[in-house]
Every structure is written in C-alpha cells, then in structure tokens.
KEDRENVEX-117485 format. One record per residue (C-alpha): residue in three letters; x, y, z. Coordinates in steps of 0.1 Angstrom, whole numbers. Example, Ala and Ser with C-alpha at 12.3 -4.5 7.8 and 13.67 -1.06 7.14 Angstrom:
+--------+-------+-------+-------+
: residu :     u :     v :     w :
+--------+-------+-------+-------+
:    ALA :   123 :   -45 :    78 :
:    SER :   137 :   -11 :    71 :
+--------+-------+-------+-------+
END
This chain:
+--------+-------+-------+-------+
: residu :     u :     v :     w :
+--------+-------+-------+-------+
:    UNK :  -762 :   138 :  -259 :
:    UNK :  -749 :   122 :  -291 :
:    UNK :  -759 :   138 :  -324 :
:    UNK :  -772 :   116 :  -351 :
:    UNK :  -748 :   110 :  -380 :
:    UNK :  -760 :   124 :  -413 :
:    UNK :  -761 :   103 :  -444 :
:    UNK :  -752 :   133 :  -465 :
:    UNK :  -717 :   128 :  -478 :
:    UNK :  -691 :   155 :  -486 :
:    UNK :  -659 :   151 :  -506 :
:    UNK :  -632 :   177 :  -505 :
:    UNK :  -609 :   172 :  -535 :
:    UNK :  -575 :   188 :  -534 :
:    UNK :  -565 :   193 :  -571 :
:    UNK :  -529 :   203 :  -571 :
:    UNK :  -500 :   205 :  -596 :
:    UNK :  -464 :   196 :  -587 :
:    UNK :  -450 :   226 :  -568 :
:    UNK :  -482 :   235 :  -550 :
:    UNK :  -476 :   210 :  -523 :
:    UNK :  -444 :   202 :  -504 :
:    UNK :  -452 :   165 :  -501 :
:    UNK :  -480 :   142 :  -511 :
:    UNK :  -496 :   140 :  -477 :
:    UNK :  -501 :   178 :  -474 :
:    UNK :  -537 :   192 :  -475 :
:    UNK :  -542 :   230 :  -478 :
:    UNK :  -551 :   244 :  -444 :
:    UNK :  -583 :   259 :  -458 :
:    UNK :  -596 :   225 :  -469 :
:    UNK :  -583 :   208 :  -438 :
:    UNK :  -600 :   233 :  -415 :
:    UNK :  -634 :   229 :  -433 :
:    UNK :  -630 :   191 :  -432 :
:    UNK :  -625 :   189 :  -395 :
:    UNK :  -652 :   215 :  -388 :
:    UNK :  -679 :   197 :  -409 :
:    UNK :  -669 :   164 :  -393 :
:    UNK :  -675 :   179 :  -359 :
:    UNK :  -711 :   185 :  -370 :
:    UNK :  -716 :   148 :  -377 :
:    UNK :  -711 :   146 :  -414 :
:    UNK :  -688 :   122 :  -433 :
:    UNK :  -661 :   141 :  -452 :
:    UNK :  -638 :   124 :  -477 :
:    UNK :  -605 :   141 :  -483 :
:    UNK :  -590 :   131 :  -517 :
:    UNK :  -557 :   141 :  -532 :
:    UNK :  -556 :   146 :  -570 :
:    UNK :  -521 :   152 :  -583 :
:    UNK :  -528 :   163 :  -618 :
:    UNK :  -491 :   166 :  -628 :
:    UNK :  -490 :   128 :  -627 :
:    UNK :  -514 :   125 :  -656 :
:    UNK :  -551 :   122 :  -666 :
:    UNK :  -555 :    90 :  -645 :
:    UNK :  -555 :   113 :  -614 :
:    UNK :  -585 :   132 :  -628 :
:    UNK :  -603 :    99 :  -635 :
:    UNK :  -597 :    87 :  -600 :
:    UNK :  -610 :   119 :  -585 :
:    UNK :  -642 :   117 :  -605 :
:    UNK :  -648 :    82 :  -590 :
:    UNK :  -651 :    96 :  -555 :
:    UNK :  -688 :    91 :  -545 :
:    UNK :  -704 :   120 :  -526 :
:    UNK :  -735 :   142 :  -526 :
:    UNK :  -715 :   174 :  -525 :
:    UNK :  -679 :   182 :  -537 :
:    UNK :  -657 :   210 :  -525 :
:    UNK :  -626 :   224 :  -542 :
:    UNK :  -600 :   251 :  -535 :
:    UNK :  -596 :   271 :  -566 :
:    UNK :  -565 :   290 :  -578 :
:    UNK :  -549 :   303 :  -609 :
:    UNK :  -528 :   272 :  -613 :
:    UNK :  -553 :   244 :  -608 :
:    UNK :  -583 :   262 :  -624 :
:    UNK :  -584 :   242 :  -657 :
:    UNK :  -577 :   209 :  -638 :
:    UNK :  -606 :   216 :  -614 :
:    UNK :  -628 :   222 :  -644 :
:    UNK :  -618 :   188 :  -658 :
:    UNK :  -625 :   170 :  -626 :
:    UNK :  -659 :   186 :  -621 :
:    UNK :  -669 :   179 :  -657 :
:    UNK :  -662 :   142 :  -652 :
:    UNK :  -681 :   142 :  -619 :
:    UNK :  -711 :   158 :  -635 :
:    UNK :  -709 :   134 :  -665 :
:    UNK :  -713 :   105 :  -641 :
:    UNK :  -738 :   122 :  -617 :
:    UNK :  -757 :   152 :  -631 :
:    UNK :  -771 :   158 :  -596 :
:    UNK :  -737 :   162 :  -580 :
:    UNK :  -733 :   196 :  -563 :
:    UNK :  -700 :   215 :  -566 :
:    UNK :  -688 :   242 :  -543 :
:    UNK :  -656 :   263 :  -547 :
:    UNK :  -636 :   285 :  -524 :
:    UNK :  -600 :   298 :  -520 :
:    UNK :  -582 :   330 :  -516 :
:    UNK :  -569 :   340 :  -551 :
:    UNK :  -597 :   337 :  -577 :
:    UNK :  -629 :   339 :  -557 :
:    UNK :  -629 :   377 :  -558 :
:    UNK :  -639 :   373 :  -595 :
:    UNK :  -669 :   350 :  -585 :
:    UNK :  -694 :   366 :  -609 :
:    UNK :  -673 :   360 :  -640 :
:    UNK :  -665 :   324 :  -629 :
:    UNK :  -702 :   315 :  -622 :
:    UNK :  -713 :   331 :  -655 :
:    UNK :  -686 :   312 :  -675 :
:    UNK :  -686 :   278 :  -658 :
:    UNK :  -721 :   262 :  -657 :
:    UNK :  -707 :   231 :  -639 :
:    UNK :  -697 :   253 :  -609 :
:    UNK :  -727 :   255 :  -587 :
:    UNK :  -717 :   276 :  -557 :
:    UNK :  -688 :   298 :  -546 :
:    UNK :  -679 :   306 :  -510 :
:    UNK :  -660 :   338 :  -503 :
:    UNK :  -644 :   348 :  -470 :
:    UNK :  -641 :   323 :  -442 :
:    UNK :  -658 :   291 :  -453 :
:    UNK :  -666 :   269 :  -423 :
:    UNK :  -700 :   282 :  -413 :
:    UNK :  -711 :   291 :  -449 :
:    UNK :  -702 :   256 :  -460 :
:    UNK :  -721 :   241 :  -431 :
:    UNK :  -752 :   262 :  -437 :
:    UNK :  -751 :   253 :  -474 :
:    UNK :  -750 :   216 :  -466 :
:    UNK :  -778 :   219 :  -442 :
:    UNK :  -800 :   238 :  -467 :
:    UNK :  -794 :   213 :  -495 :
:    UNK :  -799 :   183 :  -471 :
:    UNK :  -833 :   197 :  -461 :
:    UNK :  -842 :   202 :  -498 :
:    UNK :  -847 :   239 :  -492 :
:    UNK :  -837 :   265 :  -517 :
:    UNK :  -833 :   295 :  -495 :
:    UNK :  -797 :   302 :  -505 :
:    UNK :  -802 :   339 :  -502 :
:    UNK :  -801 :   336 :  -464 :
:    UNK :  -765 :   322 :  -464 :
:    UNK :  -740 :   349 :  -458 :
:    UNK :  -707 :   345 :  -478 :
:    UNK :  -724 :   326 :  -507 :
:    UNK :  -725 :   332 :  -544 :
:    UNK :  -751 :   312 :  -564 :
:    UNK :  -774 :   312 :  -594 :
:    UNK :  -812 :   318 :  -590 :
:    UNK :  -838 :   300 :  -611 :
:    UNK :  -834 :   324 :  -640 :
:    UNK :  -796 :   318 :  -641 :
:    UNK :  -786 :   351 :  -626 :
:    UNK :  -756 :   352 :  -603 :
:    UNK :  -766 :   363 :  -568 :
:    UNK :  -739 :   376 :  -544 :
:    UNK :  -751 :   374 :  -508 :
:    UNK :  -739 :   396 :  -480 :
:    UNK :  -703 :   388 :  -467 :
:    UNK :  -701 :   367 :  -436 :
:    UNK :  -688 :   382 :  -404 :
:    UNK :  -654 :   368 :  -394 :
:    UNK :  -652 :   344 :  -365 :
:    UNK :  -640 :   362 :  -334 :
:    UNK :  -630 :   331 :  -314 :
:    UNK :  -608 :   308 :  -335 :
:    UNK :  -603 :   285 :  -305 :
:    UNK :  -638 :   272 :  -311 :
:    UNK :  -626 :   256 :  -343 :
:    UNK :  -613 :   220 :  -342 :
:    UNK :  -577 :   215 :  -353 :
:    UNK :  -573 :   211 :  -391 :
:    UNK :  -576 :   176 :  -404 :
:    UNK :  -543 :   158 :  -410 :
:    UNK :  -557 :   127 :  -427 :
:    UNK :  -525 :   116 :  -446 :
:    UNK :  -497 :   128 :  -423 :
:    UNK :  -490 :    94 :  -408 :
:    UNK :  -478 :    83 :  -443 :
:    UNK :  -453 :   111 :  -447 :
:    UNK :  -416 :   103 :  -451 :
:    UNK :  -398 :    95 :  -419 :
:    UNK :  -363 :    94 :  -407 :
:    UNK :  -353 :    57 :  -401 :
:    UNK :  -334 :    65 :  -369 :
:    UNK :  -361 :    82 :  -348 :
:    UNK :  -392 :    77 :  -370 :
:    UNK :  -398 :   115 :  -371 :
:    UNK :  -414 :   131 :  -401 :
:    UNK :  -389 :   147 :  -425 :
:    UNK :  -412 :   174 :  -438 :
:    UNK :  -421 :   210 :  -429 :
:    UNK :  -457 :   211 :  -417 :
:    UNK :  -479 :   241 :  -425 :
:    UNK :  -495 :   256 :  -394 :
:    UNK :  -516 :   287 :  -388 :
:    UNK :  -521 :   305 :  -355 :
:    UNK :  -541 :   334 :  -367 :
:    UNK :  -563 :   347 :  -395 :
:    UNK :  -563 :   380 :  -413 :
:    UNK :  -537 :   408 :  -414 :
:    UNK :  -534 :   444 :  -401 :
:    UNK :  -513 :   454 :  -431 :
:    UNK :  -524 :   477 :  -459 :
:    UNK :  -503 :   464 :  -488 :
:    UNK :  -521 :   473 :  -520 :
:    UNK :  -509 :   442 :  -539 :
:    UNK :  -526 :   418 :  -515 :
:    UNK :  -562 :   406 :  -512 :
:    UNK :  -561 :   387 :  -479 :
:    UNK :  -587 :   409 :  -462 :
:    UNK :  -608 :   417 :  -493 :
:    UNK :  -640 :   399 :  -486 :
:    UNK :  -638 :   397 :  -448 :
:    UNK :  -663 :   414 :  -425 :
:    UNK :  -655 :   423 :  -389 :
:    UNK :  -621 :   422 :  -373 :
:    UNK :  -592 :   422 :  -398 :
:    UNK :  -570 :   400 :  -376 :
:    UNK :  -578 :   373 :  -351 :
:    UNK :  -554 :   351 :  -332 :
:    UNK :  -558 :   318 :  -315 :
:    UNK :  -549 :   318 :  -278 :
:    UNK :  -514 :   307 :  -269 :
:    UNK :  -527 :   276 :  -251 :
:    UNK :  -547 :   266 :  -282 :
:    UNK :  -518 :   271 :  -305 :
:    UNK :  -494 :   251 :  -283 :
:    UNK :  -519 :   224 :  -277 :
:    UNK :  -520 :   217 :  -315 :
:    UNK :  -482 :   219 :  -318 :
:    UNK :  -478 :   194 :  -289 :
:    UNK :  -503 :   171 :  -305 :
:    UNK :  -485 :   171 :  -338 :
:    UNK :  -452 :   165 :  -322 :
:    UNK :  -464 :   137 :  -299 :
:    UNK :  -489 :   120 :  -322 :
:    UNK :  -472 :   124 :  -356 :
:    UNK :  -436 :   130 :  -346 :
:    UNK :  -434 :   163 :  -364 :
:    UNK :  -403 :   185 :  -359 :
:    UNK :  -404 :   212 :  -386 :
:    UNK :  -433 :   238 :  -387 :
:    UNK :  -440 :   265 :  -413 :
:    UNK :  -462 :   291 :  -397 :
:    UNK :  -483 :   306 :  -425 :
:    UNK :  -496 :   336 :  -405 :
:    UNK :  -493 :   368 :  -425 :
:    UNK :  -472 :   381 :  -396 :
:    UNK :  -465 :   361 :  -364 :
:    UNK :  -462 :   392 :  -341 :
:    UNK :  -495 :   409 :  -353 :
:    UNK :  -512 :   430 :  -341 :
:    UNK :  -489 :   455 :  -324 :
:    UNK :  -482 :   454 :  -286 :
:    UNK :  -509 :   428 :  -278 :
:    UNK :  -497 :   407 :  -307 :
:    UNK :  -461 :   406 :  -294 :
:    UNK :  -474 :   397 :  -259 :
:    UNK :  -493 :   368 :  -276 :
:    UNK :  -462 :   357 :  -294 :
:    UNK :  -442 :   359 :  -262 :
:    UNK :  -468 :   337 :  -244 :
:    UNK :  -467 :   311 :  -272 :
:    UNK :  -430 :   309 :  -270 :
:    UNK :  -430 :   307 :  -232 :
:    UNK :  -456 :   279 :  -233 :
:    UNK :  -435 :   259 :  -258 :
:    UNK :  -405 :   262 :  -235 :
:    UNK :  -426 :   254 :  -204 :
:    UNK :  -438 :   222 :  -220 :
:    UNK :  -403 :   214 :  -234 :
:    UNK :  -417 :   207 :  -269 :
:    UNK :  -389 :   198 :  -294 :
:    UNK :  -396 :   217 :  -327 :
:    UNK :  -383 :   241 :  -352 :
:    UNK :  -404 :   269 :  -367 :
:    UNK :  -404 :   293 :  -396 :
:    UNK :  -424 :   326 :  -392 :
:    UNK :  -431 :   357 :  -411 :
:    UNK :  -429 :   392 :  -395 :
:    UNK :  -431 :   429 :  -402 :
:    UNK :  -403 :   454 :  -404 :
:    UNK :  -420 :   482 :  -386 :
:    UNK :  -426 :   464 :  -353 :
:    UNK :  -392 :   456 :  -338 :
:    UNK :  -378 :   488 :  -323 :
:    UNK :  -370 :   485 :  -286 :
:    UNK :  -349 :   465 :  -262 :
:    UNK :  -380 :   445 :  -252 :
:    UNK :  -383 :   435 :  -289 :
:    UNK :  -347 :   423 :  -289 :
:    UNK :  -354 :   401 :  -259 :
:    UNK :  -385 :   388 :  -276 :
:    UNK :  -364 :   377 :  -306 :
:    UNK :  -340 :   359 :  -283 :
:    UNK :  -371 :   342 :  -268 :
:    UNK :  -382 :   332 :  -303 :
:    UNK :  -349 :   312 :  -306 :
:    UNK :  -352 :   295 :  -272 :
:    UNK :  -387 :   284 :  -282 :
:    UNK :  -375 :   269 :  -315 :
:    UNK :  -380 :   296 :  -341 :
:    UNK :  -351 :   293 :  -365 :
:    UNK :  -362 :   309 :  -397 :
:    UNK :  -377 :   344 :  -400 :
:    UNK :  -390 :   361 :  -432 :
:    UNK :  -396 :   398 :  -428 :
:    UNK :  -418 :   414 :  -454 :
:    UNK :  -394 :   442 :  -465 :
:    UNK :  -407 :   443 :  -502 :
:    UNK :  -383 :   471 :  -512 :
:    UNK :  -352 :   491 :  -505 :
:    UNK :  -368 :   523 :  -518 :
:    UNK :  -391 :   546 :  -497 :
:    UNK :  -408 :   556 :  -530 :
:    UNK :  -418 :   520 :  -537 :
:    UNK :  -428 :   513 :  -501 :
:    UNK :  -452 :   543 :  -503 :
:    UNK :  -465 :   531 :  -537 :
:    UNK :  -473 :   497 :  -523 :
:    UNK :  -488 :   513 :  -492 :
:    UNK :  -466 :   495 :  -468 :
:    UNK :  -467 :   505 :  -432 :
:    UNK :  -429 :   502 :  -429 :
:    UNK :  -404 :   528 :  -441 :
:    UNK :  -369 :   522 :  -455 :
:    UNK :  -356 :   531 :  -420 :
:    UNK :  -377 :   503 :  -405 :
:    UNK :  -365 :   478 :  -431 :
:    UNK :  -328 :   486 :  -425 :
:    UNK :  -332 :   486 :  -387 :
:    UNK :  -350 :   453 :  -386 :
:    UNK :  -327 :   434 :  -409 :
:    UNK :  -297 :   448 :  -390 :
:    UNK :  -311 :   436 :  -357 :
:    UNK :  -317 :   402 :  -371 :
:    UNK :  -283 :   400 :  -387 :
:    UNK :  -265 :   411 :  -355 :
:    UNK :  -283 :   386 :  -334 :
:    UNK :  -272 :   358 :  -358 :
:    UNK :  -299 :   334 :  -344 :
:    UNK :  -321 :   329 :  -375 :
:    UNK :  -319 :   321 :  -412 :
:    UNK :  -331 :   353 :  -427 :
:    UNK :  -349 :   357 :  -461 :
:    UNK :  -370 :   387 :  -470 :
:    UNK :  -402 :   391 :  -488 :
:    UNK :  -391 :   413 :  -517 :
:    UNK :  -405 :   428 :  -549 :
:    UNK :  -374 :   436 :  -570 :
:    UNK :  -395 :   444 :  -601 :
:    UNK :  -429 :   460 :  -602 :
:    UNK :  -450 :   485 :  -623 :
:    UNK :  -430 :   515 :  -612 :
:    UNK :  -395 :   501 :  -615 :
:    UNK :  -369 :   526 :  -626 :
:    UNK :  -331 :   526 :  -627 :
:    UNK :  -330 :   546 :  -594 :
:    UNK :  -352 :   523 :  -573 :
:    UNK :  -337 :   491 :  -588 :
:    UNK :  -303 :   502 :  -577 :
:    UNK :  -317 :   512 :  -543 :
:    UNK :  -332 :   477 :  -540 :
:    UNK :  -299 :   461 :  -550 :
:    UNK :  -280 :   482 :  -525 :
:    UNK :  -304 :   471 :  -497 :
:    UNK :  -300 :   434 :  -506 :
:    UNK :  -262 :   437 :  -510 :
:    UNK :  -256 :   455 :  -477 :
:    UNK :  -272 :   426 :  -458 :
:    UNK :  -258 :   399 :  -480 :
:    UNK :  -292 :   389 :  -493 :
:    UNK :  -283 :   392 :  -529 :
:    UNK :  -270 :   356 :  -532 :
:    UNK :  -306 :   343 :  -534 :
:    UNK :  -327 :   348 :  -565 :
:    UNK :  -359 :   346 :  -545 :
:    UNK :  -351 :   382 :  -535 :
:    UNK :  -330 :   394 :  -563 :
:    UNK :  -352 :   385 :  -592 :
:    UNK :  -388 :   385 :  -579 :
:    UNK :  -413 :   402 :  -603 :
:    UNK :  -447 :   412 :  -588 :
:    UNK :  -477 :   391 :  -597 :
:    UNK :  -507 :   413 :  -600 :
:    UNK :  -538 :   399 :  -581 :
:    UNK :  -571 :   407 :  -598 :
:    UNK :  -592 :   425 :  -572 :
:    UNK :  -564 :   440 :  -552 :
:    UNK :  -562 :   478 :  -546 :
:    UNK :  -531 :   479 :  -568 :
:    UNK :  -551 :   462 :  -596 :
:    UNK :  -578 :   490 :  -595 :
:    UNK :  -551 :   517 :  -592 :
:    UNK :  -534 :   505 :  -624 :
:    UNK :  -568 :   501 :  -641 :
:    UNK :  -576 :   537 :  -633 :
:    UNK :  -542 :   548 :  -646 :
:    UNK :  -548 :   529 :  -679 :
:    UNK :  -519 :   506 :  -672 :
:    UNK :  -538 :   473 :  -668 :
:    UNK :  -535 :   446 :  -694 :
:    UNK :  -564 :   421 :  -690 :
:    UNK :  -565 :   386 :  -704 :
:    UNK :  -594 :   365 :  -717 :
:    UNK :  -581 :   338 :  -695 :
:    UNK :  -596 :   352 :  -664 :
:    UNK :  -580 :   325 :  -642 :
:    UNK :  -545 :   338 :  -651 :
:    UNK :  -530 :   369 :  -634 :
:    UNK :  -535 :   402 :  -653 :
:    UNK :  -504 :   421 :  -665 :
:    UNK :  -495 :   457 :  -663 :
:    UNK :  -477 :   484 :  -682 :
:    UNK :  -444 :   496 :  -667 :
:    UNK :  -438 :   532 :  -660 :
:    UNK :  -403 :   530 :  -674 :
:    UNK :  -392 :   509 :  -705 :
:    UNK :  -358 :   502 :  -688 :
:    UNK :  -376 :   487 :  -658 :
:    UNK :  -398 :   466 :  -680 :
:    UNK :  -369 :   452 :  -700 :
:    UNK :  -349 :   444 :  -668 :
:    UNK :  -379 :   426 :  -654 :
:    UNK :  -383 :   405 :  -685 :
:    UNK :  -346 :   397 :  -684 :
:    UNK :  -348 :   385 :  -648 :
:    UNK :  -382 :   369 :  -646 :
:    UNK :  -388 :   331 :  -643 :
:    UNK :  -351 :   322 :  -640 :
:    UNK :  -359 :   289 :  -623 :
:    UNK :  -380 :   279 :  -653 :
:    UNK :  -355 :   291 :  -678 :
:    UNK :  -322 :   279 :  -662 :
:    UNK :  -319 :   246 :  -644 :
:    UNK :  -287 :   257 :  -626 :
:    UNK :  -305 :   285 :  -608 :
:    UNK :  -329 :   259 :  -593 :
:    UNK :  -301 :   237 :  -582 :
:    UNK :  -282 :   265 :  -566 :
:    UNK :  -313 :   279 :  -549 :
:    UNK :  -322 :   245 :  -534 :
:    UNK :  -287 :   241 :  -520 :
:    UNK :  -288 :   277 :  -506 :
:    UNK :  -321 :   272 :  -489 :
:    UNK :  -312 :   238 :  -475 :
:    UNK :  -278 :   250 :  -462 :
:    UNK :  -293 :   281 :  -445 :
:    UNK :  -320 :   260 :  -428 :
:    UNK :  -294 :   235 :  -417 :
:    UNK :  -270 :   260 :  -402 :
:    UNK :  -296 :   278 :  -381 :
:    UNK :  -315 :   247 :  -371 :
:    UNK :  -282 :   233 :  -357 :
:    UNK :  -285 :   259 :  -330 :
:    UNK :  -320 :   249 :  -321 :
:    UNK :  -323 :   238 :  -285 :
:    UNK :  -335 :   203 :  -295 :
:    UNK :  -302 :   198 :  -315 :
:    UNK :  -278 :   208 :  -287 :
:    UNK :  -262 :   174 :  -285 :
:    UNK :  -255 :   173 :  -323 :
:    UNK :  -240 :   208 :  -320 :
:    UNK :  -219 :   198 :  -290 :
:    UNK :  -206 :   167 :  -308 :
:    UNK :  -198 :   185 :  -341 :
:    UNK :  -191 :   220 :  -328 :
:    UNK :  -157 :   225 :  -346 :
:    UNK :  -171 :   211 :  -379 :
:    UNK :  -201 :   234 :  -375 :
:    UNK :  -180 :   265 :  -370 :
:    UNK :  -160 :   256 :  -401 :
:    UNK :  -192 :   250 :  -421 :
:    UNK :  -207 :   283 :  -411 :
:    UNK :  -175 :   302 :  -420 :
:    UNK :  -173 :   286 :  -454 :
:    UNK :  -210 :   292 :  -460 :
:    UNK :  -207 :   329 :  -453 :
:    UNK :  -176 :   332 :  -474 :
:    UNK :  -194 :   315 :  -503 :
:    UNK :  -225 :   335 :  -498 :
:    UNK :  -207 :   368 :  -499 :
:    UNK :  -187 :   359 :  -531 :
:    UNK :  -218 :   346 :  -548 :
:    UNK :  -240 :   375 :  -538 :
:    UNK :  -214 :   400 :  -551 :
:    UNK :  -213 :   381 :  -583 :
:    UNK :  -251 :   383 :  -586 :
:    UNK :  -251 :   421 :  -578 :
:    UNK :  -223 :   427 :  -604 :
:    UNK :  -243 :   409 :  -631 :
:    UNK :  -274 :   428 :  -621 :
:    UNK :  -257 :   461 :  -626 :
:    UNK :  -241 :   448 :  -658 :
:    UNK :  -274 :   438 :  -673 :
:    UNK :  -290 :   471 :  -662 :
:    UNK :  -262 :   491 :  -679 :
:    UNK :  -264 :   470 :  -710 :
:    UNK :  -301 :   478 :  -713 :
:    UNK :  -295 :   514 :  -706 :
:    UNK :  -271 :   516 :  -735 :
:    UNK :  -296 :   499 :  -758 :
:    UNK :  -280 :   465 :  -763 :
:    UNK :  -296 :   440 :  -786 :
:    UNK :  -319 :   413 :  -774 :
:    UNK :  -294 :   388 :  -787 :
:    UNK :  -265 :   402 :  -767 :
:    UNK :  -286 :   404 :  -736 :
:    UNK :  -297 :   368 :  -739 :
:    UNK :  -262 :   356 :  -745 :
:    UNK :  -250 :   373 :  -713 :
:    UNK :  -278 :   356 :  -694 :
:    UNK :  -269 :   322 :  -709 :
:    UNK :  -233 :   326 :  -699 :
:    UNK :  -241 :   338 :  -664 :
:    UNK :  -271 :   316 :  -654 :
:    UNK :  -259 :   285 :  -671 :
:    UNK :  -221 :   284 :  -670 :
:    UNK :  -212 :   306 :  -640 :
:    UNK :  -240 :   293 :  -619 :
:    UNK :  -231 :   257 :  -628 :
:    UNK :  -195 :   263 :  -617 :
:    UNK :  -208 :   270 :  -581 :
:    UNK :  -230 :   240 :  -577 :
:    UNK :  -202 :   217 :  -566 :
:    UNK :  -190 :   242 :  -540 :
:    UNK :  -225 :   244 :  -524 :
:    UNK :  -232 :   207 :  -527 :
:    UNK :  -198 :   198 :  -511 :
:    UNK :  -205 :   220 :  -480 :
:    UNK :  -240 :   206 :  -476 :
:    UNK :  -234 :   169 :  -482 :
:    UNK :  -201 :   167 :  -463 :
:    UNK :  -217 :   181 :  -431 :
:    UNK :  -248 :   158 :  -435 :
:    UNK :  -224 :   128 :  -438 :
:    UNK :  -208 :   139 :  -405 :
:    UNK :  -241 :   141 :  -388 :
:    UNK :  -250 :   106 :  -400 :
:    UNK :  -217 :    91 :  -389 :
:    UNK :  -223 :   104 :  -354 :
:    UNK :  -255 :    84 :  -353 :
:    UNK :  -279 :   114 :  -350 :
:    UNK :  -312 :   117 :  -369 :
:    UNK :  -315 :   143 :  -397 :
:    UNK :  -351 :   151 :  -387 :
:    UNK :  -353 :   186 :  -373 :
:    UNK :  -323 :   196 :  -395 :
:    UNK :  -330 :   188 :  -431 :
:    UNK :  -354 :   211 :  -449 :
:    UNK :  -368 :   198 :  -482 :
:    UNK :  -369 :   229 :  -504 :
:    UNK :  -395 :   230 :  -532 :
:    UNK :  -406 :   254 :  -559 :
:    UNK :  -441 :   267 :  -566 :
:    UNK :  -459 :   257 :  -598 :
:    UNK :  -456 :   294 :  -609 :
:    UNK :  -418 :   291 :  -606 :
:    UNK :  -418 :   256 :  -623 :
:    UNK :  -440 :   264 :  -653 :
:    UNK :  -429 :   300 :  -659 :
:    UNK :  -463 :   316 :  -654 :
:    UNK :  -463 :   350 :  -672 :
:    UNK :  -462 :   380 :  -649 :
:    UNK :  -455 :   408 :  -673 :
+--------+-------+-------+-------+
END
C-alpha cells in the first residue's frame, strides 16, 4: 500500500566553511542519514549546500530556500554562520521553524536556546526518529513536544525544556543508506570516469572507549556501540562503487574492529564479503591499540589488505603510560608499541596515529616519552602527530575534571572551545610554540599535503585493484618507496631534533624573540628546502602512471585541512 506524500517540506542546510568538507558534493553523514530517513517516510527533503567561505552571497542563497522546517548541523566553526542564515530565513518568514543537531555543541543546548531566540528546537543523540516525530507533531498542529524523546525546546513561558534522551536504535540495518544527492557531480578521472574523492562512510555508531576527552556517547541511551551487518555494509559499498564509480572510502567509525571478539568477527565478515563480490575499492579505517594481540589478529590484518584496506589510523594518543591513564584510555603503552610494531612489520598499510602531543598535563618527561614513541616508529615526520594540541570539548569528562581542579578557562563565546591551565609552565610554553603551525607557516601545509598524498599513493599501489599498475611499474615503485622512506627518516629526525632543541631552549628560559626566530628559520626556511624533494618524488611517479595509460582514480588522495587548522582556532 502506497503512503500519501506529505505537503510539509523540510530543508536541511549544510553550512560549512572551507576545510570542513573535502569536496563541494560532500554532505555530512548525519544530515545525509536524516534526509534519506525522512524521505522514506514520504516527506520532501531539500538538501542545500551553503559554502560560507565563498562570501555572503552563499548565506543569501541559503535563505532563499523555501520550506516549512529547516534543519542544521551545528559546530564550533559554523555557529555564527548558521545564526546568520537563520536570521535571514526568519526575516523572510517569521513562521519558519528551525531545528539544530550535531555532535559538538549540542551538549550545551540550554545555553544555546537561552541565548539564541531564532533557534527553535535542538535534537540531541541520534536524530532520525526525534526529527520525524517533531515533524509529525508540527504538521498536525499539536504542541505536545514534551512527549518527544531527545528534544530540547521552549515552553509557552520561554523556559528551556530538556526531554528524556532517546534510546539508541538497536538495528541500524533498518535505516536507508545516507543520501548522496550531489555525488554524481564530483570530480572524475577522464580515463575511467571514476570519482577522484575519498567518500565518507560509516558502518557503526557509538564507541566502547572511555576516553575522557571525547563526547561521542554523552547523550546516548542504550547500547554504546551498534554495528550494521556485514551484508548491509557491503551492499552500500557495492552500490556506491557501481552506481557512482567510487573507489576511495573513508570509514568514519570510531574503531572499525569494535567491540572486542565479536567486532573482529564482524570486520572479518565485511572483508570476506568484499572479496567474495570482487568489489574494487580502497579504504581508510580507525582502530584501537589494545585489540590486536594474537596470531589470529595478524591474519585479520592481512585480510584487511586483501579486501582493500590501505590506510589505518590507530588511536595511540600518547607514548606515556601516565598520560594514557590520565585520558582514561583502555590501552597501555605496551599495547601502543605492540600494535604499531605489528603494523610496521607487516608493511601493508599507510600508518598514521591519533596522537595528543600536548595536553593539560604535559611535562618535559612525558613530552620526551611521546617524542621517543613517534621517533622509534618513524612517525615524527608528520606534524599531525608531532604538534597536535588537545582541543577541550565542553561537556566531556575531562572538561568537568579540569573544572573541578580549578584549571578550566571558560569563554563568553560559548560556541568556541574552552581552554585550560597547564600543570607545567614548560609544557604550556612548548604547546604555544607548536600549536597551529599550518596556520602560521605555509611551508608546513605544503609539506604535510605531499607527505599525506605520497603515503596514500605508496600503499594504495599494493591494493588488489591496482595490481596491473604495480606489475607495469614495479621497479619504479620499489625505487619510489625506498626514496620515500629515506626522506621520511631524515625529515623525521630533523623534526625530532628541533623539538628537543625548542624544549631545551624553553627550559633554559630563552626569550620569546629567540624562540620565535628559531621557529621562523625551521618552519619557513628548512621546511621550504624540502618541498622540492617531496614534490619531485610524488609528481615523477604520477607522470609515469599517466604515461602507462592507467587511471589515477584509486591512487590519488586529495589531502585537505580542517577549518580549525586553516584559521588557527585557539586551543590554549
């Protein structure tokens, strides 16, 4: 029996700044999932892209979208721009209803609704069913918002009401695949018409981790982690490969092998199903460091590669047991060393690590332990690991711990991240010296882009779908890889030496002027001197691939920087 199409129209407006999307056809998976779910319930949903970095005309265009209800994903970067869009919408139609969701600011829903009168509703936790019930309640001209779990709203007297949290969905297979409205227009390789972009994909929700700097499970009720079935996951992958000619996938799961033994069995079945269907793709995944311990785990990692997983990012976070305990990580330093060594010895994947070099409890001792860990595994060439400073998330367990300790520094700009007092002045000065390098020094961005693109290229060359390219260019590939590792080691040692130099300069009480001058020399001149070497390696090999007549899709990764990295958002 066909359901009657509703006349009630919904617009989901993706307000993004340059850096918070990889390409213009990308829609956040949260909005994309809600769009497809609401459409499945016979409602019209307009998805609109508002690229505010392009200028105010984008905000004007977004306000021209006609709908009964408007939904937005809110974060610390787009907050003020979302306000502008909503203000213009309300100016044109005072009866327009606005709904906000998203993972990073919604925990502060009471402050937001008190401060922003143009914001009508906030959804916290999983949004699909809450959003649907809200639409149905409004459409029927009912005002029983108190019955909708997962909703924050204002009553008639203007008081903010926080309803009970909504229970998490147990069966994610019941959800339709996320909407991919604009994907057909993404850039394509002229040889095989495949999309030259990395497509975000999610196979699970939630996380079994206990990291105190994270809020991923804060407002969720029920099971912390739920995974889609292997068949459902591979059905969507196959659809995207066949219908859209996608080759590169970025799995956004908190950890691909969650949760424990059953999670690894699920990961195994996903890989086996990809192999069985012979789907040509390349995947990046995140994983934990405490999970890979046995011979069976080693075989699972080899299976990952045969299925097309080429990039793995383990969440190591620190090279210090003290800091791992402080951040309430499940892994120990022994776990971190073992896992990275296994991955290094396999030499099947491009390895990066989630890493917090600087945080509230940074001292000389644990900074040097962090550096030793990165240097031992030749991960110190990349500033993503070497210079990362923790961003404190308001509402996280660490946020409340620092508040209790009197070390929290709040801001009147509640959409911006709070700051914190360091336990050690040396750690604080080091963090300030190394923070936001991509914003401060252009050469660091250029080097990092080349490093990321080279690492992706080298390990995607050994992907099963690229075996003919590897066979044709095997000698050139071996030479590329040797030169890459030589350059990586030299550059990493150079980074580590400067890290120690700056640490000892600070320890001796050097002036701010001398410290800044050392950074200008290192991150401007010395970094710039290495750009040609990285660029030559990368571009020469790509030229050889082109001359053989092969497509670059499935090989070329387009690196991008988040808005926080681009605009130098304050962390400390």
